[in-house]
C-alpha positions as CSV (number, residue, x, y, z in Angstrom):
1,H,61.2,-27.7,-140.7
2,T,58.3,-26.6,-138.3
3,G,58.4,-23.1,-139.2
4,A,57.9,-23.9,-142.9
5,L,55.1,-26.2,-142.3
6,A,53.4,-23.6,-140.5
7,R,54.0,-20.8,-142.9
8,E,56.4,-19.3,-140.2
9,N,52.5,-18.3,-138.5
10,D,53.5,-18.9,-134.8
11,A,50.0,-18.8,-133.5
12,V,49.6,-22.0,-135.8
13,F,52.3,-23.7,-134.4
14,D,51.3,-22.6,-131.0
15,S,47.8,-23.7,-131.2
16,A,48.5,-27.3,-132.2
17,I,51.1,-27.8,-129.5
18,R,48.4,-26.8,-126.8
19,Q,45.8,-29.4,-128.8
20,A,48.1,-31.9,-128.4
21,G,48.8,-31.1,-124.7
22,A,52.2,-30.6,-125.1
23,I,53.9,-27.6,-122.9
24,R,56.3,-24.9,-125.1
25,A,59.2,-24.1,-124.5
26,Q,60.1,-20.6,-126.1
27,N,64.3,-21.4,-125.6
28,L,67.0,-23.4,-124.3
29,D,66.4,-22.3,-120.9
30,E,62.8,-22.8,-120.6
31,F,63.3,-26.2,-121.8
32,F,65.5,-27.8,-119.6
33,D,63.6,-25.4,-116.6
34,F,60.3,-26.8,-117.4
35,A,62.0,-30.3,-117.7
36,K,63.4,-30.0,-114.5
37,A,60.5,-29.0,-112.4
38,F,58.1,-31.5,-114.3
39,S,60.5,-34.5,-113.4
40,F,61.3,-33.3,-110.0
41,L,58.1,-32.3,-108.7
42,S,54.5,-33.2,-109.0
43,V,52.1,-30.5,-110.2
44,P,50.5,-27.9,-108.1
45,E,46.8,-28.2,-107.3
46,G,46.3,-24.5,-107.8
47,D,47.9,-21.3,-109.1
48,R,48.5,-19.6,-105.2
49,L,52.0,-19.1,-104.6
50,A,54.5,-18.3,-101.8
51,I,57.5,-16.5,-102.4
52,I,60.3,-16.8,-99.4
53,T,63.4,-14.3,-99.9
54,L,66.5,-13.2,-98.5
55,S,66.3,-9.6,-99.6
56,G,63.3,-6.8,-100.5
57,G,64.8,-6.3,-104.0
58,E,64.5,-10.5,-104.7
59,G,61.0,-10.2,-103.5
60,V,60.0,-7.4,-105.3
61,M,61.4,-9.3,-108.9
62,A,59.5,-12.6,-108.0
63,T,56.3,-10.8,-107.3
64,D,56.6,-9.0,-110.5
65,A,57.3,-12.7,-112.3
66,C,54.3,-14.1,-110.5
67,E,52.1,-11.4,-111.7
68,I,53.7,-11.6,-115.1
69,N,53.4,-15.1,-115.6
70,G,49.9,-15.4,-114.2
71,L,50.7,-17.0,-111.0
72,K,48.5,-15.1,-107.3
73,L,50.2,-15.1,-104.4
74,A,48.7,-17.0,-101.6
75,H,47.1,-15.2,-98.6
76,L,48.5,-17.0,-95.3
77,S,46.3,-17.8,-92.4
78,N,46.3,-16.8,-89.3
79,K,47.2,-20.2,-88.0
80,T,50.7,-19.6,-90.4
81,Y,51.1,-16.1,-89.2
82,H,51.0,-17.0,-85.4
83,K,53.3,-19.6,-86.3
84,L,56.2,-17.4,-88.4
85,K,55.6,-15.0,-85.8
86,G,58.0,-17.0,-83.4
87,I,60.8,-16.2,-85.7
88,F,60.0,-12.4,-86.6
89,P,62.3,-9.8,-85.9
90,S,61.0,-7.4,-82.8
91,W,58.4,-5.8,-85.6
92,E,55.7,-6.7,-88.2
93,I,56.7,-7.9,-91.7
94,P,55.3,-9.1,-94.8
95,L,53.9,-12.9,-95.0
96,N,54.2,-13.2,-98.8
97,P,56.7,-12.9,-100.2
98,F,58.3,-13.3,-96.6
99,D,61.8,-12.0,-95.9
100,A,63.4,-14.7,-94.0
101,G,66.5,-13.0,-94.2
102,V,65.9,-10.5,-91.6
103,C,64.7,-13.4,-89.6
104,M,67.6,-15.4,-89.9
105,E,69.7,-12.9,-88.4
106,F,67.9,-12.9,-85.2
107,H,68.0,-17.1,-85.2
108,L,71.8,-18.2,-86.5
109,A,72.0,-20.3,-83.2
110,N,69.6,-22.3,-84.0
111,L,68.9,-22.8,-87.7
112,E,66.7,-26.1,-87.0
113,V,64.1,-24.4,-85.4
114,F,63.7,-21.5,-88.0
115,F,63.0,-23.8,-90.6
116,D,60.8,-25.8,-88.8
117,T,58.9,-22.7,-88.4
118,L,59.7,-21.9,-91.8
119,S,57.8,-24.7,-93.1
120,A,54.6,-23.1,-91.8
121,I,54.6,-21.2,-95.3
122,P,54.4,-23.9,-97.8
123,E,52.2,-26.2,-95.3
124,D,49.4,-23.7,-95.3
125,K,45.9,-24.7,-96.7
126,N,46.4,-21.6,-98.9
127,V,49.4,-22.2,-100.6
128,N,49.7,-24.8,-103.8
129,C,53.3,-24.5,-104.6
130,A,56.4,-22.6,-103.1
131,I,60.0,-21.2,-103.9
132,M,62.3,-19.9,-101.7
133,Q,66.0,-18.5,-102.4
134,M,68.9,-19.8,-101.2
135,P,70.2,-18.0,-98.2
136,P,73.7,-16.7,-98.9
137,D,76.9,-18.0,-98.0
138,F,74.9,-20.7,-96.3
139,L,78.1,-22.7,-95.6
140,H,79.5,-20.1,-93.4
141,L,75.9,-19.4,-91.1
142,Q,75.6,-23.1,-90.6
143,T,79.8,-23.0,-89.3
144,L,78.8,-20.4,-86.9
145,R,75.9,-22.4,-85.7
146,E,77.7,-25.7,-85.1
147,K,80.1,-23.3,-83.4
148,S,77.3,-22.0,-81.2
149,S,76.3,-25.7,-80.2
150,G,79.7,-27.4,-79.9
151,K,77.9,-30.0,-82.6
152,T,80.3,-31.1,-85.2
153,E,79.0,-34.5,-85.6
154,H,77.3,-34.2,-89.3
155,P,79.6,-32.9,-92.0
156,L,78.1,-29.0,-92.6
157,S,76.6,-29.9,-96.7
158,E,74.8,-32.7,-95.4
159,K,73.2,-30.7,-92.4
160,N,72.6,-28.0,-94.7
161,V,70.5,-30.4,-97.2
162,E,68.4,-31.7,-94.3
163,L,67.5,-28.5,-93.4
164,I,66.6,-27.3,-96.5
165,L,64.7,-30.5,-97.1
166,K,62.2,-29.8,-94.4
167,M,60.5,-27.2,-96.7
168,K,59.3,-29.9,-99.3
169,E,57.8,-32.5,-96.5
170,N,54.2,-31.9,-97.1
171,G,54.4,-32.8,-100.5
172,K,53.2,-29.6,-102.1
173,P,56.3,-28.3,-105.1
174,F,58.6,-26.3,-104.0
175,A,61.7,-25.6,-105.3
176,M,64.7,-23.0,-105.0
177,W,66.5,-20.2,-106.5
178,C,70.4,-19.2,-106.5
179,T,71.7,-16.3,-105.2
180,S,75.5,-16.1,-105.7
181,M,76.3,-19.1,-108.2
182,D,79.2,-19.3,-106.2
183,R,81.4,-22.4,-106.4
184,Q,79.9,-23.3,-102.8
185,E,77.0,-22.5,-103.4
186,M,76.9,-24.8,-106.7
187,E,78.2,-27.8,-104.6
188,L,75.3,-27.5,-102.2
189,V,73.0,-26.9,-105.1
190,E,74.2,-30.5,-106.3
191,L,73.4,-31.9,-103.1
192,I,70.0,-30.5,-103.2
193,E,69.0,-31.5,-106.6
194,S,70.2,-35.4,-105.9
195,C,67.2,-35.2,-103.9
196,R,64.9,-34.0,-106.4
197,L,64.5,-30.3,-105.0
198,P,64.8,-28.1,-108.2
199,V,66.9,-25.1,-108.1
200,F,67.1,-22.6,-110.6
201,Q,69.3,-19.6,-111.7
202,S,66.8,-16.6,-110.9
203,S,63.7,-16.2,-109.3
204,E,61.7,-15.3,-112.4
205,R,63.0,-18.7,-113.6
206,A,61.4,-20.5,-110.4
207,V,58.3,-18.6,-111.3
208,K,57.9,-19.3,-114.8
209,A,58.3,-22.9,-114.4
210,F,55.9,-23.0,-111.6
211,A,53.9,-21.4,-113.9
212,E,53.6,-23.2,-116.9
213,M,52.8,-26.1,-114.2
214,A,49.7,-24.7,-112.6
215,R,48.7,-23.9,-116.6
216,Y,49.1,-27.6,-117.1
217,S,47.4,-28.5,-114.2
218,R,44.4,-26.8,-114.9
219,R,44.1,-28.3,-118.4
220,L,44.3,-31.7,-116.7
221,R,41.4,-30.7,-114.4
222,I,39.5,-29.5,-117.2
223,A,40.1,-32.2,-118.9
224,K,39.0,-34.8,-116.2
225,R,35.7,-32.8,-115.5
226,A,34.6,-33.3,-119.4
227,N,34.9,-37.1,-119.4
């Protein structure tokens, strides 16, 4: 047993894992989260994270998780600000974490434009990776959108996935986290993950997985310079 071999010295075991270049998970949740993140995504080129949230409270929790796990909040450029300005409410809002929920309320009739604009965040030159909260009751929002436009050619679930996948077109690591975890959302999550976009059960778990990827990426860069 590894505990007996290390004489129950966790520091020894942790050091051995790091020297081997492996990644240590502290529990089964981390094990499967890390496996999913590394399987679906390329490692980020840095530790600057962008957070897209649907509520202020979720944004605070994601920001706290960012600081606790060693990631930095990315400072978005003026170019990104001016693009996002097009979907702002009638007042200024912070860019990171970005409250997409209040913006979405004013753009239900044209979610394609909304997501096209929102994709400026992961595309920003100062962003290495990004996470986004699943929009609550997304199927209902999409139904409103279809009714307002009079178009119903595509199944709602397929349109939802198409909109979300726009966020990862630039190739940077991008993931989402769940909002309600009800049956409808889980069906959408299954479709999204079939397109190799990971969805985590909370922002904290998403941030922790990205932090581990950033640390691994940093070790790779150090090793490459040493060689």
